[in-house]
NUKE-862136 format. One record per atom (N, C-alpha, C, CB): residue number from 1; x, y, z; atom name. Coordinates in steps of 0.1 Angstrom, whole numbers, m for minus. Atoms other than C-alpha are relative to their C-alpha. Glycine has a CB too. Layout:
N
torse pos = NUM	east = X	north = Y	up = Z	site = CA
...
//
This chain:
128
torse pos = 1	east = m10	north = m6	up = m9	site = N
torse pos = 1	east = m2	north = 61	up = m190	site = CA
torse pos = 1	east = 8	north = 10	up = m7	site = C
torse pos = 1	east = 9	north = m11	up = 7	site = CB
torse pos = 2	east = m8	north = m11	up = 6	site = N
torse pos = 2	east = 17	north = 93	up = m196	site = CA
torse pos = 2	east = 14	north = 0	up = 5	site = C
torse pos = 2	east = m7	north = 13	up = 4	site = CB
torse pos = 3	east = m15	north = m1	up = m3	site = N
torse pos = 3	east = 55	north = 93	up = m197	site = CA
torse pos = 3	east = 6	north = 10	up = m9	site = C
torse pos = 3	east = 7	north = m14	up = m3	site = CB
torse pos = 4	east = m5	north = m11	up = 8	site = N
torse pos = 4	east = 67	north = 127	up = m209	site = CA
torse pos = 4	east = 13	north = m2	up = m6	site = C
torse pos = 4	east = 0	north = 13	up = 9	site = CB
torse pos = 5	east = m12	north = 2	up = 8	site = N
torse pos = 5	east = 94	north = 127	up = m235	site = CA
torse pos = 5	east = 12	north = 8	up = 6	site = C
torse pos = 5	east = m2	north = 4	up = m14	site = CB
torse pos = 6	east = m11	north = m8	up = m5	site = N
torse pos = 6	east = 114	north = 154	up = m217	site = CA
torse pos = 6	east = 6	north = m5	up = 13	site = C
torse pos = 6	east = m5	north = 14	up = 2	site = CB
torse pos = 7	east = m6	north = 6	up = m12	site = N
torse pos = 7	east = 121	north = 132	up = m187	site = CA
torse pos = 7	east = 8	north = m12	up = m2	site = C
torse pos = 7	east = m12	north = m4	up = 10	site = CB
torse pos = 8	east = m8	north = 12	up = 0	site = N
torse pos = 8	east = 145	north = 104	up = m180	site = CA
torse pos = 8	east = m6	north = m9	up = 12	site = C
torse pos = 8	east = 16	north = 2	up = 2	site = CB
torse pos = 9	east = 7	north = 9	up = m9	site = N
torse pos = 9	east = 134	north = 73	up = m160	site = CA
torse pos = 9	east = 9	north = m11	up = 6	site = C
torse pos = 9	east = m12	north = m7	up = m7	site = CB
torse pos = 10	east = m7	north = 11	up = m6	site = N
torse pos = 10	east = 147	north = 46	up = m136	site = CA
torse pos = 10	east = m9	north = m12	up = m1	site = C
torse pos = 10	east = 4	north = 3	up = 14	site = CB
torse pos = 11	east = 7	north = 12	up = 0	site = N
torse pos = 11	east = 137	north = 10	up = m135	site = CA
torse pos = 11	east = m7	north = m2	up = 14	site = C
torse pos = 11	east = 9	north = m12	up = m2	site = CB
torse pos = 12	east = 7	north = 0	up = m13	site = N
torse pos = 12	east = 125	north = 17	up = m99	site = CA
torse pos = 12	east = m12	north = 10	up = m1	site = C
torse pos = 12	east = 10	north = 4	up = 11	site = CB
torse pos = 13	east = 12	north = m8	up = 3	site = N
torse pos = 13	east = 99	north = 41	up = m114	site = CA
torse pos = 13	east = 1	north = 15	up = 5	site = C
torse pos = 13	east = m12	north = m6	up = 5	site = CB
torse pos = 14	east = m2	north = m14	up = m2	site = N
torse pos = 14	east = 114	north = 75	up = m106	site = CA
torse pos = 14	east = 3	north = 7	up = m13	site = C
torse pos = 14	east = 12	north = 3	up = 10	site = CB
torse pos = 15	east = m4	north = m8	up = 11	site = N
torse pos = 15	east = 117	north = 103	up = m131	site = CA
torse pos = 15	east = 9	north = 11	up = 4	site = C
torse pos = 15	east = m13	north = 6	up = m7	site = CB
torse pos = 16	east = m9	north = m11	up = m2	site = N
torse pos = 16	east = 143	north = 130	up = m135	site = CA
torse pos = 16	east = m1	north = 10	up = m12	site = C
torse pos = 16	east = 15	north = m6	up = 1	site = CB
torse pos = 17	east = 2	north = m11	up = 10	site = N
torse pos = 17	east = 140	north = 164	up = m153	site = CA
torse pos = 17	east = 12	north = 10	up = 3	site = C
torse pos = 17	east = m14	north = 7	up = 1	site = CB
torse pos = 18	east = m10	north = m10	up = m2	site = N
torse pos = 18	east = 170	north = 186	up = m159	site = CA
torse pos = 18	east = m6	north = 14	up = m1	site = C
torse pos = 18	east = 11	north = m1	up = m12	site = CB
torse pos = 19	east = 6	north = m13	up = m2	site = N
torse pos = 19	east = 162	north = 221	up = m148	site = CA
torse pos = 19	east = 12	north = 10	up = 4	site = C
torse pos = 19	east = m12	north = 1	up = 10	site = CB
torse pos = 20	east = m12	north = m7	up = m2	site = N
torse pos = 20	east = 192	north = 244	up = m152	site = CA
torse pos = 20	east = 11	north = m9	up = 5	site = C
torse pos = 20	east = m3	north = 11	up = 11	site = CB
torse pos = 21	east = m11	north = 9	up = m5	site = N
torse pos = 21	east = 220	north = 230	up = m131	site = CA
torse pos = 21	east = m5	north = m11	up = 9	site = C
torse pos = 21	east = 10	north = 9	up = 8	site = CB
torse pos = 22	east = 6	north = 9	up = m9	site = N
torse pos = 22	east = 196	north = 210	up = m110	site = CA
torse pos = 22	east = m8	north = m11	up = m7	site = C
torse pos = 22	east = m10	north = 7	up = 10	site = CB
torse pos = 23	east = 8	north = 11	up = 6	site = N
torse pos = 23	east = 177	north = 177	up = m116	site = CA
torse pos = 23	east = m11	north = m2	up = 10	site = C
torse pos = 23	east = 9	north = m13	up = m2	site = CB
torse pos = 24	east = 12	north = 2	up = m8	site = N
torse pos = 24	east = 141	north = 175	up = m103	site = CA
torse pos = 24	east = m4	north = m14	up = m1	site = C
torse pos = 24	east = m11	north = 10	up = m5	site = CB
torse pos = 25	east = 3	north = 15	up = m1	site = N
torse pos = 25	east = 130	north = 140	up = m92	site = CA
torse pos = 25	east = m14	north = m2	up = 6	site = C
torse pos = 25	east = 11	north = m7	up = 9	site = CB
torse pos = 26	east = 13	north = 4	up = m5	site = N
torse pos = 26	east = 96	north = 124	up = m86	site = CA
torse pos = 26	east = m2	north = m14	up = m4	site = C
torse pos = 26	east = m11	north = 9	up = m5	site = CB
torse pos = 27	east = 4	north = 14	up = 5	site = N
torse pos = 27	east = 78	north = 91	up = m92	site = CA
torse pos = 27	east = m9	north = 1	up = m12	site = C
torse pos = 27	east = m7	north = m7	up = 12	site = CB
torse pos = 28	east = 8	north = 0	up = 12	site = N
torse pos = 28	east = 61	north = 82	up = m124	site = CA
torse pos = 28	east = m15	north = m3	up = 2	site = C
torse pos = 28	east = 6	north = m11	up = m9	site = CB
torse pos = 29	east = 15	north = 3	up = m1	site = N
torse pos = 29	east = 24	north = 79	up = m131	site = CA
torse pos = 29	east = m2	north = m14	up = 2	site = C
torse pos = 29	east = m7	north = 5	up = m14	site = CB
torse pos = 30	east = 1	north = 14	up = m2	site = N
torse pos = 30	east = 29	north = 42	up = m133	site = CA
torse pos = 30	east = 2	north = m4	up = 15	site = C
torse pos = 30	east = 10	north = m8	up = m9	site = CB
torse pos = 31	east = m3	north = 3	up = m14	site = N
torse pos = 31	east = 44	north = 41	up = m98	site = CA
torse pos = 31	east = m11	north = 5	up = 9	site = C
torse pos = 31	east = 13	north = 8	up = 4	site = CB
torse pos = 32	east = 11	north = m4	up = m9	site = N
torse pos = 32	east = 17	north = 62	up = m82	site = CA
torse pos = 32	east = m13	north = m8	up = m2	site = C
torse pos = 32	east = m3	north = 15	up = m2	site = CB
torse pos = 33	east = 11	north = 8	up = 3	site = N
torse pos = 33	east = m9	north = 41	up = m99	site = CA
torse pos = 33	east = 1	north = m14	up = 7	site = C
torse pos = 33	east = m2	north = m3	up = m15	site = CB
torse pos = 34	east = m3	north = 13	up = m7	site = N
torse pos = 34	east = 7	north = 9	up = m85	site = CA
torse pos = 34	east = m1	north = 1	up = 15	site = C
torse pos = 34	east = 13	north = m6	up = m4	site = CB
torse pos = 35	east = 0	north = m2	up = m15	site = N
torse pos = 35	east = 10	north = 24	up = m50	site = CA
torse pos = 35	east = m14	north = 2	up = 5	site = C
torse pos = 35	east = 8	north = 13	up = 3	site = CB
torse pos = 36	east = 13	north = m4	up = m5	site = N
torse pos = 36	east = m26	north = 36	up = m48	site = CA
torse pos = 36	east = 0	north = 13	up = 7	site = C
torse pos = 36	east = m6	north = m11	up = 10	site = CB
torse pos = 37	east = 1	north = m13	up = m6	site = N
torse pos = 37	east = m36	north = 65	up = m26	site = CA
torse pos = 37	east = 12	north = 2	up = 10	site = C
torse pos = 37	east = m13	north = 1	up = 8	site = CB
torse pos = 38	east = m12	north = m3	up = m9	site = N
torse pos = 38	east = m4	north = 81	up = m11	site = CA
torse pos = 38	east = m5	north = 8	up = 12	site = C
torse pos = 38	east = 10	north = 8	up = m9	site = CB
torse pos = 39	east = 5	north = m6	up = m12	site = N
torse pos = 39	east = m9	north = 90	up = 25	site = CA
torse pos = 39	east = 12	north = 6	up = 8	site = C
torse pos = 39	east = m7	north = m10	up = 9	site = CB
torse pos = 40	east = m12	north = m6	up = m8	site = N
torse pos = 40	east = 27	north = 99	up = 37	site = CA
torse pos = 40	east = 12	north = m1	up = m9	site = C
torse pos = 40	east = 2	north = m8	up = 13	site = CB
torse pos = 41	east = m13	north = 0	up = 8	site = N
torse pos = 41	east = 60	north = 108	up = 22	site = CA
torse pos = 41	east = 11	north = 5	up = 10	site = C
torse pos = 41	east = m1	north = 9	up = m12	site = CB
torse pos = 42	east = m12	north = m4	up = m8	site = N
torse pos = 42	east = 94	north = 110	up = 40	site = CA
torse pos = 42	east = 11	north = 4	up = m10	site = C
torse pos = 42	east = 4	north = m11	up = 10	site = CB
torse pos = 43	east = m10	north = m5	up = 9	site = N
torse pos = 43	east = 120	north = 131	up = 21	site = CA
torse pos = 43	east = 13	north = 4	up = 8	site = C
torse pos = 43	east = m5	north = 11	up = m9	site = CB
torse pos = 44	east = m12	north = m4	up = m6	site = N
torse pos = 44	east = 156	north = 140	up = 28	site = CA
torse pos = 44	east = 0	north = 15	up = 3	site = C
torse pos = 44	east = 13	north = m3	up = m8	site = CB
torse pos = 45	east = m2	north = m14	up = m3	site = N
torse pos = 45	east = 168	north = 174	up = 41	site = CA
torse pos = 45	east = 8	north = 7	up = m11	site = C
torse pos = 45	east = 6	north = 2	up = 14	site = CB
torse pos = 46	east = m9	north = m7	up = 9	site = N
torse pos = 46	east = 183	north = 201	up = 19	site = CA
torse pos = 46	east = 14	north = m1	up = 6	site = C
torse pos = 46	east = m5	north = 15	up = 0	site = CB
torse pos = 47	east = m14	north = 1	up = m3	site = N
torse pos = 47	east = 220	north = 196	up = 19	site = CA
torse pos = 47	east = 5	north = m15	up = 2	site = C
torse pos = 47	east = 3	north = 7	up = 13	site = CB
torse pos = 48	east = m3	north = 14	up = m1	site = N
torse pos = 48	east = 218	north = 158	up = 23	site = CA
torse pos = 48	east = 6	north = m5	up = m13	site = C
torse pos = 48	east = m12	north = m9	up = 3	site = CB
torse pos = 49	east = m5	north = 7	up = 12	site = N
torse pos = 49	east = 239	north = 137	up = m1	site = CA
torse pos = 49	east = m8	north = m12	up = m3	site = C
torse pos = 49	east = 15	north = m3	up = 2	site = CB
torse pos = 50	east = 6	north = 12	up = 5	site = N
torse pos = 50	east = 222	north = 111	up = m22	site = CA
torse pos = 50	east = 9	north = m7	up = m10	site = C
torse pos = 50	east = m14	north = 3	up = m6	site = CB
torse pos = 51	east = m9	north = 8	up = 9	site = N
torse pos = 51	east = 238	north = 83	up = m41	site = CA
torse pos = 51	east = m9	north = m8	up = m10	site = C
torse pos = 51	east = 9	north = m10	up = 8	site = CB
torse pos = 52	east = 7	north = 7	up = 10	site = N
torse pos = 52	east = 225	north = 69	up = m74	site = CA
torse pos = 52	east = m3	north = m14	up = 3	site = C
torse pos = 52	east = 8	north = 1	up = m14	site = CB
torse pos = 53	east = 4	north = 14	up = m3	site = N
torse pos = 53	east = 205	north = 37	up = m69	site = CA
torse pos = 53	east = m3	north = m3	up = 14	site = C
torse pos = 53	east = 11	north = m9	up = m5	site = CB
torse pos = 54	east = 3	north = 3	up = m14	site = N
torse pos = 54	east = 202	north = 41	up = m32	site = CA
torse pos = 54	east = m12	north = 8	up = 5	site = C
torse pos = 54	east = 13	north = 5	up = 9	site = CB
torse pos = 55	east = 13	north = m6	up = m6	site = N
torse pos = 55	east = 171	north = 50	up = m11	site = CA
torse pos = 55	east = 3	north = 14	up = 5	site = C
torse pos = 55	east = m6	north = m9	up = 10	site = CB
torse pos = 56	east = m1	north = m14	up = m5	site = N
torse pos = 56	east = 166	north = 87	up = m4	site = CA
torse pos = 56	east = m12	north = 4	up = 8	site = C
torse pos = 56	east = 3	north = 10	up = m11	site = CB
torse pos = 57	east = 13	north = m3	up = m7	site = N
torse pos = 57	east = 131	north = 86	up = 11	site = CA
torse pos = 57	east = m9	north = m12	up = m1	site = C
torse pos = 57	east = m6	north = 12	up = m6	site = CB
torse pos = 58	east = 11	north = 10	up = m1	site = N
torse pos = 58	east = 99	north = 67	up = 16	site = CA
torse pos = 58	east = m13	north = 6	up = m4	site = C
torse pos = 58	east = m1	north = m6	up = 14	site = CB
torse pos = 59	east = 14	north = m4	up = 3	site = N
torse pos = 59	east = 64	north = 69	up = 2	site = CA
torse pos = 59	east = m9	north = m11	up = 5	site = C
torse pos = 59	east = m2	north = 3	up = m16	site = CB
torse pos = 60	east = 9	north = 10	up = m6	site = N
torse pos = 60	east = 36	north = 52	up = 20	site = CA
torse pos = 60	east = m14	north = 2	up = m6	site = C
torse pos = 60	east = m1	north = 1	up = 16	site = CB
torse pos = 61	east = 14	north = m1	up = 5	site = N
torse pos = 61	east = 2	north = 44	up = 5	site = CA
torse pos = 61	east = m9	north = m9	up = 7	site = C
torse pos = 61	east = 0	north = m3	up = m15	site = CB
torse pos = 62	east = 10	north = 10	up = m7	site = N
torse pos = 62	east = m29	north = 25	up = 15	site = CA
torse pos = 62	east = 4	north = m14	up = m3	site = C
torse pos = 62	east = m14	north = 4	up = m5	site = CB
torse pos = 63	east = m4	north = 14	up = 3	site = N
torse pos = 63	east = m13	north = m5	up = m2	site = CA
torse pos = 63	east = 13	north = m4	up = 5	site = C
torse pos = 63	east = m1	north = m1	up = m15	site = CB
torse pos = 64	east = m14	north = 4	up = m2	site = N
torse pos = 64	east = 24	north = m4	up = 6	site = CA
torse pos = 64	east = 8	north = 12	up = 5	site = C
torse pos = 64	east = 6	north = m6	up = m12	site = CB
torse pos = 65	east = m10	north = m10	up = m3	site = N
torse pos = 65	east = 54	north = 14	up = 19	site = CA
torse pos = 65	east = 12	north = m3	up = m9	site = C
torse pos = 65	east = 5	north = m1	up = 15	site = CB
torse pos = 66	east = m11	north = 2	up = 10	site = N
torse pos = 66	east = 81	north = 19	up = m8	site = CA
torse pos = 66	east = 11	north = 10	up = 2	site = C
torse pos = 66	east = m6	north = 1	up = m14	site = CB
torse pos = 67	east = m12	north = m9	up = 1	site = N
torse pos = 67	east = 116	north = 33	up = m9	site = CA
torse pos = 67	east = 0	north = 8	up = m12	site = C
torse pos = 67	east = 13	north = m8	up = 2	site = CB
torse pos = 68	east = m3	north = m8	up = 11	site = N
torse pos = 68	east = 124	north = 61	up = m32	site = CA
torse pos = 68	east = 15	north = m1	up = m3	site = C
torse pos = 68	east = m5	north = 15	up = 2	site = CB
torse pos = 69	east = m14	north = 2	up = 3	site = N
torse pos = 69	east = 156	north = 56	up = m51	site = CA
torse pos = 69	east = 6	north = 12	up = m9	site = C
torse pos = 69	east = 2	north = m13	up = m8	site = CB
torse pos = 70	east = m6	north = m11	up = 7	site = N
torse pos = 70	east = 179	north = 84	up = m63	site = CA
torse pos = 70	east = 5	north = m4	up = m15	site = C
torse pos = 70	east = 13	north = 5	up = 7	site = CB
torse pos = 71	east = m4	north = 3	up = 13	site = N
torse pos = 71	east = 183	north = 84	up = m101	site = CA
torse pos = 71	east = 14	north = 5	up = m4	site = C
torse pos = 71	east = m10	north = 7	up = m10	site = CB
torse pos = 72	east = m14	north = m5	up = 1	site = N
torse pos = 72	east = 216	north = 103	up = m98	site = CA
torse pos = 72	east = 6	north = 3	up = 14	site = C
torse pos = 72	east = 0	north = 13	up = m9	site = CB
torse pos = 73	east = m7	north = m4	up = m12	site = N
torse pos = 73	east = 242	north = 112	up = m72	site = CA
torse pos = 73	east = 1	north = 15	up = 1	site = C
torse pos = 73	east = 13	north = m7	up = 1	site = CB
torse pos = 74	east = m2	north = m14	up = m2	site = N
torse pos = 74	east = 245	north = 146	up = m57	site = CA
torse pos = 74	east = m5	north = 5	up = 14	site = C
torse pos = 74	east = m6	north = 8	up = m11	site = CB
torse pos = 75	east = 4	north = m7	up = m12	site = N
torse pos = 75	east = 234	north = 171	up = m30	site = CA
torse pos = 75	east = m15	north = 4	up = m2	site = C
torse pos = 75	east = 9	north = 11	up = 4	site = CB
torse pos = 76	east = 14	north = m5	up = 1	site = N
torse pos = 76	east = 197	north = 178	up = m23	site = CA
torse pos = 76	east = 0	north = 15	up = 1	site = C
torse pos = 76	east = m9	north = m7	up = 12	site = CB
torse pos = 77	east = 1	north = m14	up = 0	site = N
torse pos = 77	east = 191	north = 214	up = m32	site = CA
torse pos = 77	east = m13	north = 6	up = 4	site = C
torse pos = 77	east = 3	north = 5	up = m15	site = CB
torse pos = 78	east = 13	north = m4	up = m4	site = N
torse pos = 78	east = 154	north = 216	up = m27	site = CA
torse pos = 78	east = m9	north = m12	up = 3	site = C
torse pos = 78	east = m7	north = 8	up = m12	site = CB
torse pos = 79	east = 10	north = 10	up = m4	site = N
torse pos = 79	east = 126	north = 196	up = m11	site = CA
torse pos = 79	east = m14	north = 6	up = m1	site = C
torse pos = 79	east = 3	north = m5	up = 15	site = CB
torse pos = 80	east = 14	north = m4	up = 2	site = N
torse pos = 80	east = 89	north = 198	up = m20	site = CA
torse pos = 80	east = m7	north = m1	up = 13	site = C
torse pos = 80	east = m7	north = m8	up = m11	site = CB
torse pos = 81	east = 6	north = 0	up = m14	site = N
torse pos = 81	east = 78	north = 206	up = 16	site = CA
torse pos = 81	east = m15	north = m2	up = 0	site = C
torse pos = 81	east = 4	north = 12	up = 8	site = CB
torse pos = 82	east = 15	north = 2	up = 0	site = N
torse pos = 82	east = 41	north = 209	up = 7	site = CA
torse pos = 82	east = m5	north = m14	up = 0	site = C
torse pos = 82	east = m6	north = 8	up = m11	site = CB
torse pos = 83	east = 4	north = 14	up = 1	site = N
torse pos = 83	east = 40	north = 171	up = 1	site = CA
torse pos = 83	east = m2	north = m5	up = 14	site = C
torse pos = 83	east = 10	north = m8	up = m7	site = CB
torse pos = 84	east = 2	north = 6	up = m14	site = N
torse pos = 84	east = 42	north = 165	up = 39	site = CA
torse pos = 84	east = m14	north = 3	up = 4	site = C
torse pos = 84	east = 10	north = 6	up = 10	site = CB
torse pos = 85	east = 14	north = m3	up = m4	site = N
torse pos = 85	east = 8	north = 182	up = 43	site = CA
torse pos = 85	east = m10	north = m5	up = m11	site = C
torse pos = 85	east = m2	north = 14	up = 2	site = CB
torse pos = 86	east = 9	north = 4	up = 11	site = N
torse pos = 86	east = m6	north = 170	up = 9	site = CA
torse pos = 86	east = 6	north = m11	up = m8	site = C
torse pos = 86	east = m5	north = 12	up = m8	site = CB
torse pos = 87	east = m7	north = 11	up = 8	site = N
torse pos = 87	east = 10	north = 137	up = m1	site = CA
torse pos = 87	east = m8	north = m5	up = m12	site = C
torse pos = 87	east = 3	north = m11	up = 9	site = CB
torse pos = 88	east = 9	north = 5	up = 11	site = N
torse pos = 88	east = m20	north = 129	up = m23	site = CA
torse pos = 88	east = 3	north = 8	up = m14	site = C
torse pos = 88	east = m14	north = 2	up = 3	site = CB
torse pos = 89	east = m4	north = m7	up = 12	site = N
torse pos = 89	east = m5	north = 155	up = m48	site = CA
torse pos = 89	east = 8	north = m9	up = m9	site = C
torse pos = 89	east = 8	north = 12	up = 4	site = CB
torse pos = 90	east = m8	north = 10	up = 8	site = N
torse pos = 90	east = 18	north = 126	up = m59	site = CA
torse pos = 90	east = m9	north = m7	up = m9	site = C
torse pos = 90	east = 8	north = m9	up = 9	site = CB
torse pos = 91	east = 10	north = 7	up = 8	site = N
torse pos = 91	east = m13	north = 108	up = m72	site = CA
torse pos = 91	east = m6	north = 9	up = m10	site = C
torse pos = 91	east = m11	north = m5	up = 9	site = CB
torse pos = 92	east = 7	north = m9	up = 9	site = N
torse pos = 92	east = m30	north = 138	up = m88	site = CA
torse pos = 92	east = 9	north = 7	up = m10	site = C
torse pos = 92	east = m7	north = 10	up = 8	site = CB
torse pos = 93	east = m8	north = m8	up = 9	site = N
torse pos = 93	east = 0	north = 155	up = m104	site = CA
torse pos = 93	east = 15	north = m5	up = 1	site = C
torse pos = 93	east = m1	north = 15	up = 2	site = CB
torse pos = 94	east = m13	north = 5	up = m3	site = N
torse pos = 94	east = 31	north = 132	up = m103	site = CA
torse pos = 94	east = 12	north = 7	up = m7	site = C
torse pos = 94	east = 1	north = m14	up = m4	site = CB
torse pos = 95	east = m11	north = m6	up = 7	site = N
torse pos = 95	east = 51	north = 152	up = m129	site = CA
torse pos = 95	east = 2	north = 15	up = 2	site = C
torse pos = 95	east = m2	north = m3	up = m15	site = CB
torse pos = 96	east = m2	north = m15	up = m2	site = N
torse pos = 96	east = 46	north = 188	up = m118	site = CA
torse pos = 96	east = m1	north = 3	up = 15	site = C
torse pos = 96	east = m11	north = 8	up = m7	site = CB
torse pos = 97	east = 1	north = m3	up = m14	site = N
torse pos = 97	east = 33	north = 196	up = m83	site = CA
torse pos = 97	east = 4	north = m11	up = 9	site = C
torse pos = 97	east = m15	north = 4	up = 3	site = CB
torse pos = 98	east = m4	north = 11	up = m8	site = N
torse pos = 98	east = 41	north = 161	up = m71	site = CA
torse pos = 98	east = 15	north = m3	up = 0	site = C
torse pos = 98	east = m8	north = m12	up = m4	site = CB
torse pos = 99	east = m15	north = 3	up = 0	site = N
torse pos = 99	east = 79	north = 164	up = m76	site = CA
torse pos = 99	east = 4	north = m1	up = 15	site = C
torse pos = 99	east = 7	north = 12	up = m7	site = CB
torse pos = 100	east = m4	north = 3	up = m14	site = N
torse pos = 100	east = 99	north = 154	up = m45	site = CA
torse pos = 100	east = 12	north = 8	up = 4	site = C
torse pos = 100	east = 3	north = m15	up = 1	site = CB
torse pos = 101	east = m12	north = m7	up = m4	site = N
torse pos = 101	east = 134	north = 168	up = m45	site = CA
torse pos = 101	east = 7	north = 5	up = m13	site = C
torse pos = 101	east = 10	north = m9	up = 7	site = CB
torse pos = 102	east = m9	north = m4	up = 11	site = N
torse pos = 102	east = 158	north = 187	up = m67	site = CA
torse pos = 102	east = 14	north = m3	up = 5	site = C
torse pos = 102	east = m1	north = 16	up = m3	site = CB
torse pos = 103	east = m14	north = 5	up = m4	site = N
torse pos = 103	east = 194	north = 174	up = m67	site = CA
torse pos = 103	east = 10	north = 8	up = m9	site = C
torse pos = 103	east = 2	north = m15	up = m3	site = CB
torse pos = 104	east = m11	north = m6	up = 7	site = N
torse pos = 104	east = 226	north = 193	up = m76	site = CA
torse pos = 104	east = 9	north = m12	up = m3	site = C
torse pos = 104	east = 7	north = 11	up = 8	site = CB
torse pos = 105	east = m7	north = 13	up = 3	site = N
torse pos = 105	east = 243	north = 164	up = m95	site = CA
torse pos = 105	east = 15	north = 1	up = 2	site = C
torse pos = 105	east = m3	north = m4	up = m14	site = CB
torse pos = 106	east = m15	north = 1	up = m1	site = N
torse pos = 106	east = 279	north = 154	up = m87	site = CA
torse pos = 106	east = 6	north = m4	up = m13	site = C
torse pos = 106	east = 4	north = m10	up = 11	site = CB
torse pos = 107	east = m4	north = 4	up = 14	site = N
torse pos = 107	east = 281	north = 139	up = m122	site = CA
torse pos = 107	east = m12	north = 1	up = m9	site = C
torse pos = 107	east = 6	north = m15	up = 0	site = CB
torse pos = 108	east = 12	north = m2	up = 9	site = N
torse pos = 108	east = 255	north = 153	up = m147	site = CA
torse pos = 108	east = m1	north = m11	up = m11	site = C
torse pos = 108	east = 1	north = 14	up = m6	site = CB
torse pos = 109	east = 0	north = 11	up = 10	site = N
torse pos = 109	east = 265	north = 125	up = m171	site = CA
torse pos = 109	east = m9	north = m12	up = 4	site = C
torse pos = 109	east = 14	north = m4	up = m4	site = CB
torse pos = 110	east = 8	north = 12	up = m4	site = N
torse pos = 110	east = 246	north = 100	up = m150	site = CA
torse pos = 110	east = m14	north = 1	up = m6	site = C
torse pos = 110	east = m1	north = 1	up = 16	site = CB
torse pos = 111	east = 13	north = m1	up = 6	site = N
torse pos = 111	east = 214	north = 114	up = m165	site = CA
torse pos = 111	east = m1	north = m8	up = m13	site = C
torse pos = 111	east = m4	north = 15	up = m3	site = CB
torse pos = 112	east = 0	north = 7	up = 13	site = N
torse pos = 112	east = 224	north = 99	up = m198	site = CA
torse pos = 112	east = m1	north = m15	up = 1	site = C
torse pos = 112	east = 14	north = 3	up = m7	site = CB
torse pos = 113	east = 1	north = 15	up = m3	site = N
torse pos = 113	east = 224	north = 64	up = m182	site = CA
torse pos = 113	east = m15	north = m4	up = 2	site = C
torse pos = 113	east = 8	north = m4	up = 11	site = CB
torse pos = 114	east = 14	north = 4	up = m3	site = N
torse pos = 114	east = 187	north = 66	up = m174	site = CA
torse pos = 114	east = m8	north = m3	up = m13	site = C
torse pos = 114	east = m7	north = 12	up = 7	site = CB
torse pos = 115	east = 8	north = 3	up = 11	site = N
torse pos = 115	east = 159	north = 54	up = m197	site = CA
torse pos = 115	east = m7	north = 12	up = m6	site = C
torse pos = 115	east = m11	north = m11	up = 5	site = CB
torse pos = 116	east = 8	north = m11	up = 6	site = N
torse pos = 116	east = 142	north = 77	up = m222	site = CA
torse pos = 116	east = m15	north = m5	up = 1	site = C
torse pos = 116	east = 4	north = 3	up = m15	site = CB
torse pos = 117	east = 14	north = 3	up = m1	site = N
torse pos = 117	east = 104	north = 77	up = m224	site = CA
torse pos = 117	east = m4	north = m13	up = m7	site = C
torse pos = 117	east = m9	north = 11	up = m5	site = CB
torse pos = 118	east = 3	north = 12	up = 8	site = N
torse pos = 118	east = 102	north = 50	up = m251	site = CA
torse pos = 118	east = 5	north = m13	up = 7	site = C
torse pos = 118	east = 6	north = 1	up = m14	site = CB
torse pos = 119	east = m6	north = 12	up = m7	site = N
torse pos = 119	east = 125	north = 26	up = m232	site = CA
torse pos = 119	east = m7	north = m3	up = 13	site = C
torse pos = 119	east = 15	north = 2	up = 2	site = CB
torse pos = 120	east = 8	north = 2	up = m12	site = N
torse pos = 120	east = 106	north = 32	up = m200	site = CA
torse pos = 120	east = m13	north = m6	up = m2	site = C
torse pos = 120	east = m1	north = 14	up = 8	site = CB
torse pos = 121	east = 13	north = 6	up = 4	site = N
torse pos = 121	east = 73	north = 25	up = m217	site = CA
torse pos = 121	east = 1	north = m15	up = m3	site = C
torse pos = 121	east = m6	north = 7	up = m12	site = CB
torse pos = 122	east = m2	north = 14	up = 3	site = N
torse pos = 122	east = 87	north = m8	up = m230	site = CA
torse pos = 122	east = 3	north = m8	up = 13	site = C
torse pos = 122	east = 12	north = m2	up = m9	site = CB
torse pos = 123	east = m3	north = 6	up = m12	site = N
torse pos = 123	east = 100	north = m16	up = m195	site = CA
torse pos = 123	east = m13	north = m2	up = 8	site = C
torse pos = 123	east = 10	north = 8	up = 9	site = CB
torse pos = 124	east = 13	north = 1	up = m7	site = N
torse pos = 124	east = 65	north = m9	up = m179	site = CA
torse pos = 124	east = m9	north = m11	up = m7	site = C
torse pos = 124	east = m7	north = 14	up = m1	site = CB
torse pos = 125	east = 8	north = 10	up = 7	site = N
torse pos = 125	east = 48	north = m30	up = m206	site = CA
torse pos = 125	east = 5	north = m14	up = 4	site = C
torse pos = 125	east = 2	north = 2	up = m15	site = CB
torse pos = 126	east = m5	north = 14	up = m4	site = N
torse pos = 126	east = 71	north = m60	up = m196	site = CA
torse pos = 126	east = m5	north = m3	up = 14	site = C
torse pos = 126	east = 15	north = 0	up = 0	site = CB
torse pos = 127	east = 4	north = 2	up = m14	site = N
torse pos = 127	east = 59	north = m55	up = m159	site = CA
torse pos = 127	east = m14	north = m5	up = 1	site = C
torse pos = 127	east = 2	north = 13	up = 8	site = CB
torse pos = 128	east = 15	north = 3	up = m1	site = N
torse pos = 128	east = 22	north = m60	up = m168	site = CA
torse pos = 128	east = m3	north = m14	up = m4	site = C
torse pos = 128	east = m7	north = 10	up = m8	site = CB
//
């Protein structure tokens, strides 16, 4: 499994990447592997407020329906609209084209509370 060092991770298997003043969010390679083939994704609207640790969307696969949890609090600045027509992108490219939302953080320090790649790898290893 690939867990890029430049990302931060949640225990719910979302990743966060700082990009300028925004934080881009998606699900990890581990999450998409556990889900199986993603067939549908429901994401918030631009301008919606999200709260760290709370659900902001849903991803549905051939195996399960799972909530997506916000790694940080803030306002949704961008939504990856092409995912609605091609949700399988989450499986094929979870860290680049499969991103879900960009958030303008209300407290950028929340990123520091997330797991780094090494800690996330250890967490995943415990799950198996």
